[in-house]
DRENDO-1510 file (C-alpha; in Angstrom, 1 decimal, always signed):
<recs>
REC; n; res; u; v; w
REC; 1; UNK; -128.5; +259.1; -12.8 .
REC; 2; UNK; -127.6; +259.7; -9.1 .
REC; 3; UNK; -124.9; +257.5; -7.7 .
REC; 4; UNK; -125.0; +256.5; -4.1 .
REC; 5; UNK; -122.0; +255.7; -2.0 .
REC; 6; UNK; -123.1; +252.0; -2.0 .
REC; 7; UNK; -123.2; +251.9; -5.8 .
REC; 8; UNK; -119.8; +253.5; -6.0 .
REC; 9; UNK; -118.3; +251.0; -3.5 .
REC; 10; UNK; -117.0; +248.6; -6.2 .
REC; 11; UNK; -115.2; +251.5; -8.0 .
REC; 12; UNK; -113.7; +252.9; -4.8 .
REC; 13; UNK; -112.6; +249.5; -3.5 .
REC; 14; UNK; -111.1; +248.6; -6.9 .
REC; 15; UNK; -109.2; +251.9; -7.1 .
REC; 16; UNK; -107.9; +251.5; -3.5 .
REC; 17; UNK; -106.8; +247.9; -4.1 .
REC; 18; UNK; -105.1; +248.7; -7.4 .
REC; 19; UNK; -103.2; +251.7; -6.0 .
REC; 20; UNK; -102.3; +250.2; -2.7 .
REC; 21; UNK; -98.9; +248.9; -3.8 .
REC; 22; UNK; -97.9; +252.2; -5.4 .
REC; 23; UNK; -99.0; +254.1; -2.3 .
REC; 24; UNK; -97.2; +251.7; +0.0 .
REC; 25; UNK; -94.0; +252.0; -2.0 .
REC; 26; UNK; -94.3; +255.8; -2.1 .
REC; 27; UNK; -94.9; +255.8; +1.7 .
REC; 28; UNK; -91.9; +253.5; +2.4 .
REC; 29; UNK; -94.0; +250.6; +3.7 .
REC; 30; UNK; -93.2; +248.3; +0.7 .
REC; 31; UNK; -89.9; +247.9; -1.2 .
REC; 32; UNK; -89.8; +249.1; -4.8 .
REC; 33; UNK; -88.0; +245.8; -5.7 .
REC; 34; UNK; -91.1; +243.8; -5.1 .
REC; 35; UNK; -93.5; +246.0; -7.2 .
REC; 36; UNK; -94.1; +243.2; -9.7 .
REC; 37; UNK; -95.0; +240.7; -7.0 .
REC; 38; UNK; -97.4; +243.3; -5.5 .
REC; 39; UNK; -99.0; +243.7; -9.0 .
REC; 40; UNK; -99.5; +239.9; -9.2 .
REC; 41; UNK; -101.2; +239.8; -5.8 .
REC; 42; UNK; -103.5; +242.8; -6.6 .
REC; 43; UNK; -104.3; +241.3; -10.1 .
REC; 44; UNK; -105.1; +238.0; -8.6 .
REC; 45; UNK; -107.4; +239.6; -6.0 .
REC; 46; UNK; -109.2; +241.6; -8.7 .
REC; 47; UNK; -109.6; +238.6; -11.0 .
REC; 48; UNK; -110.8; +236.4; -8.1 .
REC; 49; UNK; -113.3; +239.0; -7.0 .
REC; 50; UNK; -114.7; +239.2; -10.6 .
REC; 51; UNK; -114.9; +235.4; -10.9 .
REC; 52; UNK; -116.6; +235.1; -7.5 .
REC; 53; UNK; -118.9; +237.9; -8.6 .
REC; 54; UNK; -120.1; +235.7; -11.4 .
REC; 55; UNK; -118.3; +237.2; -14.4 .
REC; 56; UNK; -117.1; +234.8; -17.1 .
REC; 57; UNK; -113.6; +234.8; -18.6 .
REC; 58; UNK; -115.1; +236.1; -21.8 .
REC; 59; UNK; -116.6; +239.1; -19.9 .
REC; 60; UNK; -113.0; +239.6; -18.5 .
REC; 61; UNK; -111.8; +239.9; -22.1 .
REC; 62; UNK; -110.1; +236.6; -22.0 .
REC; 63; UNK; -112.0; +234.9; -24.9 .
REC; 64; UNK; -110.5; +234.2; -28.3 .
REC; 65; UNK; -110.4; +237.4; -30.4 .
REC; 66; UNK; -112.8; +237.3; -33.3 .
REC; 67; UNK; -111.4; +238.2; -36.7 .
REC; 68; UNK; -108.5; +240.3; -37.6 .
REC; 69; UNK; -110.1; +243.6; -36.7 .
REC; 70; UNK; -108.8; +243.6; -33.1 .
REC; 71; UNK; -105.3; +242.7; -34.1 .
REC; 72; UNK; -105.3; +245.4; -36.9 .
REC; 73; UNK; -106.5; +248.1; -34.4 .
REC; 74; UNK; -103.9; +247.1; -31.8 .
REC; 75; UNK; -101.2; +246.8; -34.4 .
REC; 76; UNK; -101.8; +250.3; -35.6 .
REC; 77; UNK; -101.8; +251.6; -32.0 .
REC; 78; UNK; -98.6; +249.8; -31.3 .
REC; 79; UNK; -96.9; +251.5; -34.3 .
REC; 80; UNK; -98.1; +254.9; -33.2 .
REC; 81; UNK; -97.0; +254.4; -29.6 .
REC; 82; UNK; -93.6; +253.1; -30.7 .
REC; 83; UNK; -93.2; +256.1; -33.0 .
REC; 84; UNK; -94.0; +258.4; -30.0 .
REC; 85; UNK; -91.4; +256.7; -27.9 .
REC; 86; UNK; -88.8; +257.1; -30.6 .
REC; 87; UNK; -89.6; +260.8; -30.9 .
REC; 88; UNK; -89.6; +261.3; -27.1 .
REC; 89; UNK; -86.3; +259.5; -26.7 .
REC; 90; UNK; -84.7; +262.2; -28.9 .
REC; 91; UNK; -85.5; +264.8; -26.2 .
REC; 92; UNK; -85.0; +262.9; -22.9 .
REC; 93; UNK; -82.0; +261.3; -21.3 .
REC; 94; UNK; -82.0; +257.6; -21.0 .
REC; 95; UNK; -81.3; +257.0; -17.4 .
REC; 96; UNK; -83.1; +253.8; -16.5 .
REC; 97; UNK; -80.9; +250.7; -16.5 .
REC; 98; UNK; -81.8; +247.8; -18.9 .
REC; 99; UNK; -83.4; +244.9; -17.0 .
REC; 100; UNK; -82.0; +241.4; -17.1 .
REC; 101; UNK; -83.9; +240.4; -20.2 .
REC; 102; UNK; -83.5; +236.6; -19.7 .
REC; 103; UNK; -85.5; +236.8; -16.5 .
REC; 104; UNK; -87.6; +239.9; -17.2 .
REC; 105; UNK; -88.8; +239.4; -20.7 .
REC; 106; UNK; -90.8; +236.2; -20.2 .
REC; 107; UNK; -92.4; +237.6; -17.0 .
REC; 108; UNK; -93.2; +240.9; -18.6 .
REC; 109; UNK; -94.7; +239.5; -21.8 .
REC; 110; UNK; -96.5; +236.4; -20.3 .
REC; 111; UNK; -97.5; +237.6; -16.9 .
REC; 112; UNK; -97.2; +241.4; -16.2 .
REC; 113; UNK; -98.7; +242.7; -19.5 .
REC; 114; UNK; -101.8; +240.4; -19.4 .
REC; 115; UNK; -102.4; +241.2; -15.7 .
REC; 116; UNK; -102.2; +244.9; -16.3 .
REC; 117; UNK; -104.6; +244.7; -19.3 .
REC; 118; UNK; -107.1; +242.7; -17.3 .
REC; 119; UNK; -107.0; +245.0; -14.2 .
REC; 120; UNK; -106.7; +248.3; -16.2 .
REC; 121; UNK; -108.9; +247.6; -19.2 .
REC; 122; UNK; -111.5; +244.8; -18.7 .
REC; 123; UNK; -112.2; +245.1; -14.9 .
REC; 124; UNK; -112.7; +248.9; -15.2 .
REC; 125; UNK; -115.1; +248.3; -18.1 .
REC; 126; UNK; -117.1; +245.9; -16.0 .
REC; 127; UNK; -117.3; +248.6; -13.2 .
REC; 128; UNK; -118.1; +251.3; -15.8 .
REC; 129; UNK; -120.9; +249.2; -17.3 .
REC; 130; UNK; -122.4; +248.5; -13.9 .
REC; 131; UNK; -122.4; +252.3; -13.1 .
REC; 132; UNK; -123.7; +253.1; -16.6 .
REC; 133; UNK; -120.6; +255.3; -17.3 .
REC; 134; UNK; -120.1; +256.6; -20.8 .
REC; 135; UNK; -117.3; +255.3; -23.0 .
REC; 136; UNK; -115.5; +258.5; -22.6 .
REC; 137; UNK; -115.7; +258.3; -18.8 .
REC; 138; UNK; -114.5; +254.7; -18.9 .
REC; 139; UNK; -111.5; +255.7; -21.0 .
REC; 140; UNK; -110.5; +258.4; -18.5 .
REC; 141; UNK; -111.1; +256.2; -15.5 .
REC; 142; UNK; -109.1; +253.3; -17.0 .
REC; 143; UNK; -106.3; +255.5; -18.2 .
REC; 144; UNK; -106.0; +257.4; -14.8 .
REC; 145; UNK; -105.9; +254.1; -12.9 .
REC; 146; UNK; -103.2; +252.7; -15.2 .
REC; 147; UNK; -101.1; +255.9; -14.9 .
REC; 148; UNK; -101.4; +256.1; -11.1 .
REC; 149; UNK; -100.4; +252.4; -10.8 .
REC; 150; UNK; -97.0; +253.6; -12.0 .
REC; 151; UNK; -96.7; +256.4; -9.3 .
REC; 152; UNK; -94.2; +254.4; -7.4 .
REC; 153; UNK; -91.6; +255.2; -10.0 .
REC; 154; UNK; -91.8; +258.9; -9.1 .
REC; 155; UNK; -91.4; +259.9; -12.7 .
REC; 156; UNK; -93.9; +262.5; -14.1 .
REC; 157; UNK; -93.0; +261.7; -17.7 .
REC; 158; UNK; -93.8; +258.0; -17.1 .
REC; 159; UNK; -97.1; +259.0; -15.6 .
REC; 160; UNK; -97.9; +261.1; -18.7 .
REC; 161; UNK; -96.8; +258.3; -21.0 .
REC; 162; UNK; -98.8; +255.6; -19.2 .
REC; 163; UNK; -101.9; +257.9; -19.2 .
REC; 164; UNK; -101.6; +258.4; -23.0 .
REC; 165; UNK; -101.0; +254.8; -23.7 .
REC; 166; UNK; -103.9; +254.0; -21.4 .
REC; 167; UNK; -106.2; +256.2; -23.5 .
REC; 168; UNK; -105.1; +254.4; -26.6 .
REC; 169; UNK; -105.5; +250.9; -25.1 .
REC; 170; UNK; -108.8; +251.6; -23.3 .
REC; 171; UNK; -110.3; +253.1; -26.4 .
REC; 172; UNK; -109.2; +250.0; -28.4 .
REC; 173; UNK; -110.8; +247.8; -25.7 .
REC; 174; UNK; -114.1; +249.6; -26.3 .
REC; 175; UNK; -114.0; +248.1; -29.9 .
REC; 176; UNK; -112.3; +244.8; -29.3 .
REC; 177; UNK; -113.5; +243.7; -25.8 .
REC; 178; UNK; -110.5; +241.4; -25.8 .
REC; 179; UNK; -107.3; +241.7; -23.8 .
REC; 180; UNK; -105.1; +239.5; -26.0 .
REC; 181; UNK; -104.3; +242.0; -28.8 .
REC; 182; UNK; -103.9; +244.7; -26.2 .
REC; 183; UNK; -101.6; +242.5; -24.2 .
REC; 184; UNK; -99.4; +242.0; -27.3 .
REC; 185; UNK; -99.3; +245.8; -27.9 .
REC; 186; UNK; -98.5; +246.4; -24.2 .
REC; 187; UNK; -95.7; +243.9; -24.2 .
REC; 188; UNK; -94.2; +245.3; -27.4 .
REC; 189; UNK; -94.4; +249.0; -26.3 .
REC; 190; UNK; -93.3; +248.3; -22.7 .
REC; 191; UNK; -90.4; +246.1; -23.8 .
REC; 192; UNK; -89.2; +248.8; -26.3 .
REC; 193; UNK; -89.5; +251.5; -23.6 .
REC; 194; UNK; -87.4; +249.4; -21.2 .
REC; 195; UNK; -84.9; +248.6; -23.9 .
REC; 196; UNK; -84.2; +252.3; -24.7 .
REC; 197; UNK; -84.3; +253.3; -21.0 .
REC; 198; UNK; -87.6; +255.2; -20.9 .
REC; 199; UNK; -89.3; +252.9; -18.4 .
</recs>
Protein backbone atom coordinates (compact mmCIF):
# COMPACT_ATOMS: atom_id res chain seq x y z
CA UNK A 1 0.00 0.00 0.00
CA UNK A 2 1.38 3.39 -1.04
CA UNK A 3 0.87 6.12 1.53
CA UNK A 4 0.36 9.69 0.38
CA UNK A 5 1.37 12.74 2.37
CA UNK A 6 -2.33 13.40 2.94
CA UNK A 7 -2.91 9.94 4.42
CA UNK A 8 0.12 10.43 6.68
CA UNK A 9 -1.10 13.83 7.92
CA UNK A 10 -2.84 12.46 11.06
CA UNK A 11 0.30 10.53 12.03
CA UNK A 12 2.62 13.48 11.40
CA UNK A 13 0.31 15.93 13.19
CA UNK A 14 -0.06 13.59 16.16
CA UNK A 15 3.69 13.06 16.51
CA UNK A 16 4.42 16.80 16.27
CA UNK A 17 1.73 17.62 18.83
CA UNK A 18 2.85 14.95 21.27
CA UNK A 19 6.52 15.82 21.03
CA UNK A 20 6.00 19.61 21.09
CA UNK A 21 6.41 19.97 24.90
CA UNK A 22 9.59 17.88 24.97
CA UNK A 23 11.08 19.79 22.04
CA UNK A 24 10.06 23.12 23.57
CA UNK A 25 11.68 22.18 26.90
CA UNK A 26 14.85 20.96 25.17
CA UNK A 27 14.99 24.23 23.19
CA UNK A 28 14.48 26.39 26.28
CA UNK A 29 11.09 27.75 25.19
CA UNK A 30 9.21 25.95 27.97
CA UNK A 31 10.14 25.37 31.61
CA UNK A 32 10.85 21.78 32.66
CA UNK A 33 8.79 22.48 35.81
CA UNK A 34 5.54 22.61 33.82
CA UNK A 35 6.10 19.40 31.82
CA UNK A 36 3.08 17.71 33.44
CA UNK A 37 0.80 20.64 32.65
CA UNK A 38 2.03 20.52 29.04
CA UNK A 39 1.25 16.79 28.95
CA UNK A 40 -2.31 17.51 30.10
CA UNK A 41 -2.82 20.14 27.39
CA UNK A 42 -1.45 17.83 24.69
CA UNK A 43 -3.50 14.88 25.97
CA UNK A 44 -6.64 16.98 26.06
CA UNK A 45 -6.07 18.13 22.47
CA UNK A 46 -5.46 14.55 21.28
CA UNK A 47 -8.55 13.19 23.01
CA UNK A 48 -10.70 16.11 21.83
CA UNK A 49 -9.53 15.58 18.23
CA UNK A 50 -10.45 11.89 18.47
CA UNK A 51 -13.88 12.61 19.94
CA UNK A 52 -14.54 15.31 17.31
CA UNK A 53 -13.37 12.80 14.70
CA UNK A 54 -16.19 10.50 15.75
CA UNK A 55 -14.30 7.96 17.82
CA UNK A 56 -16.12 6.57 20.85
CA UNK A 57 -14.69 6.25 24.34
CA UNK A 58 -14.65 2.47 23.83
CA UNK A 59 -12.51 2.94 20.69
CA UNK A 60 -10.18 5.05 22.82
CA UNK A 61 -9.76 2.07 25.14
CA UNK A 62 -11.85 3.65 27.90
CA UNK A 63 -14.54 0.98 28.12
CA UNK A 64 -14.83 -1.49 30.98
CA UNK A 65 -12.26 -4.29 30.69
CA UNK A 66 -13.87 -7.63 29.86
CA UNK A 67 -12.84 -10.54 32.01
CA UNK A 68 -9.69 -11.11 33.97
CA UNK A 69 -7.41 -11.71 30.96
CA UNK A 70 -6.42 -8.05 30.53
CA UNK A 71 -5.60 -7.70 34.22
CA UNK A 72 -3.58 -10.94 34.24
CA UNK A 73 -1.57 -9.86 31.19
CA UNK A 74 -0.83 -6.45 32.68
CA UNK A 75 -0.14 -7.91 36.11
CA UNK A 76 2.49 -10.22 34.62
CA UNK A 77 4.03 -7.34 32.64
CA UNK A 78 4.08 -5.18 35.76
CA UNK A 79 5.99 -7.85 37.68
CA UNK A 80 8.51 -8.21 34.84
CA UNK A 81 9.03 -4.46 34.54
CA UNK A 82 9.41 -4.05 38.31
CA UNK A 83 11.97 -6.86 38.36
CA UNK A 84 13.86 -5.10 35.55
CA UNK A 85 13.91 -1.87 37.55
CA UNK A 86 15.24 -3.67 40.62
CA UNK A 87 18.05 -5.24 38.56
CA UNK A 88 18.86 -1.94 36.84
CA UNK A 89 18.95 -0.12 40.18
CA UNK A 90 21.84 -2.37 41.25
CA UNK A 91 24.01 -0.91 38.47
CA UNK A 92 22.94 2.74 38.33
CA UNK A 93 23.28 5.62 40.77
CA UNK A 94 20.02 6.91 42.19
CA UNK A 95 20.33 10.62 41.52
CA UNK A 96 16.76 11.78 40.99
CA UNK A 97 15.12 13.33 44.06
CA UNK A 98 11.90 11.77 45.35
CA UNK A 99 8.80 13.78 44.49
CA UNK A 100 6.44 15.20 47.10
CA UNK A 101 4.27 12.07 47.24
CA UNK A 102 1.25 13.77 48.83
CA UNK A 103 0.87 16.05 45.82
CA UNK A 104 2.47 13.87 43.16
CA UNK A 105 0.99 10.39 43.73
CA UNK A 106 -2.71 11.25 43.16
CA UNK A 107 -1.83 13.24 40.04
CA UNK A 108 0.48 10.55 38.64
CA UNK A 109 -1.90 7.67 39.33
CA UNK A 110 -5.23 9.32 38.47
CA UNK A 111 -4.27 11.80 35.73
CA UNK A 112 -0.80 11.40 34.23
CA UNK A 113 -0.78 7.61 33.78
CA UNK A 114 -4.24 7.42 32.13
CA UNK A 115 -3.41 10.37 29.85
CA UNK A 116 -0.12 8.80 28.76
CA UNK A 117 -1.80 5.46 28.08
CA UNK A 118 -4.50 7.07 25.94
CA UNK A 119 -2.13 9.21 23.88
CA UNK A 120 0.64 6.60 23.64
CA UNK A 121 -1.39 3.41 23.26
CA UNK A 122 -4.97 3.89 22.08
CA UNK A 123 -4.57 6.98 19.86
CA UNK A 124 -1.56 5.48 18.01
CA UNK A 125 -3.61 2.30 17.51
CA UNK A 126 -6.42 4.32 15.91
CA UNK A 127 -3.88 5.97 13.59
CA UNK A 128 -2.18 2.64 12.87
CA UNK A 129 -5.51 1.02 11.99
CA UNK A 130 -6.41 3.89 9.67
CA UNK A 131 -3.05 3.51 7.90
CA UNK A 132 -3.38 -0.31 7.91
CA UNK A 133 -0.12 -0.68 9.81
CA UNK A 134 0.84 -4.11 11.10
CA UNK A 135 0.78 -4.87 14.81
CA UNK A 136 4.59 -4.83 14.86
CA UNK A 137 4.74 -1.38 13.27
CA UNK A 138 2.11 -0.11 15.72
CA UNK A 139 4.19 -1.38 18.66
CA UNK A 140 7.34 0.33 17.34
CA UNK A 141 5.46 3.58 16.58
CA UNK A 142 3.74 3.65 19.98
CA UNK A 143 6.94 2.81 21.86
CA UNK A 144 9.06 5.36 19.99
CA UNK A 145 6.54 8.15 20.65
CA UNK A 146 6.28 7.19 24.33
CA UNK A 147 10.07 7.21 24.67
CA UNK A 148 10.59 10.49 22.82
CA UNK A 149 7.95 12.19 24.98
CA UNK A 150 10.47 11.77 27.80
CA UNK A 151 13.28 13.46 25.84
CA UNK A 152 13.00 16.60 27.98
CA UNK A 153 14.67 14.72 30.84
CA UNK A 154 17.88 14.44 28.79
CA UNK A 155 18.49 10.94 30.14
CA UNK A 156 19.37 8.23 27.59
CA UNK A 157 18.71 5.47 30.15
CA UNK A 158 15.21 6.82 30.72
CA UNK A 159 14.65 6.91 26.94
CA UNK A 160 15.69 3.25 26.69
CA UNK A 161 13.56 2.28 29.70
CA UNK A 162 10.47 4.05 28.40
CA UNK A 163 10.93 2.48 24.96
CA UNK A 164 11.11 -1.01 26.46
CA UNK A 165 8.15 -0.36 28.75
CA UNK A 166 6.33 1.04 25.72
CA UNK A 167 6.97 -2.19 23.81
CA UNK A 168 5.48 -4.18 26.71
CA UNK A 169 2.42 -1.95 27.15
CA UNK A 170 1.65 -1.47 23.44
CA UNK A 171 1.94 -5.23 22.87
CA UNK A 172 -0.48 -5.75 25.75
CA UNK A 173 -2.82 -3.16 24.23
CA UNK A 174 -3.01 -5.25 21.05
CA UNK A 175 -4.60 -8.00 23.16
CA UNK A 176 -6.59 -5.99 25.69
CA UNK A 177 -7.74 -2.91 23.72
CA UNK A 178 -8.31 -1.29 27.09
CA UNK A 179 -6.21 1.35 28.84
CA UNK A 180 -7.33 0.70 32.44
CA UNK A 181 -5.14 -2.37 33.16
CA UNK A 182 -2.27 -0.62 31.36
CA UNK A 183 -2.86 2.50 33.43
CA UNK A 184 -2.61 0.47 36.63
CA UNK A 185 0.64 -1.10 35.40
CA UNK A 186 2.03 2.28 34.31
CA UNK A 187 1.15 3.87 37.65
CA UNK A 188 2.78 1.03 39.62
CA UNK A 189 5.95 0.85 37.52
CA UNK A 190 6.37 4.63 37.26
CA UNK A 191 5.74 5.20 40.96
CA UNK A 192 8.31 2.54 41.86
CA UNK A 193 10.85 4.08 39.46
CA UNK A 194 10.29 7.50 41.06
CA UNK A 195 10.54 6.01 44.56
CA UNK A 196 13.96 4.46 43.96
CA UNK A 197 15.24 7.47 42.01
CA UNK A 198 15.34 6.06 38.48
CA UNK A 199 12.73 8.44 37.02
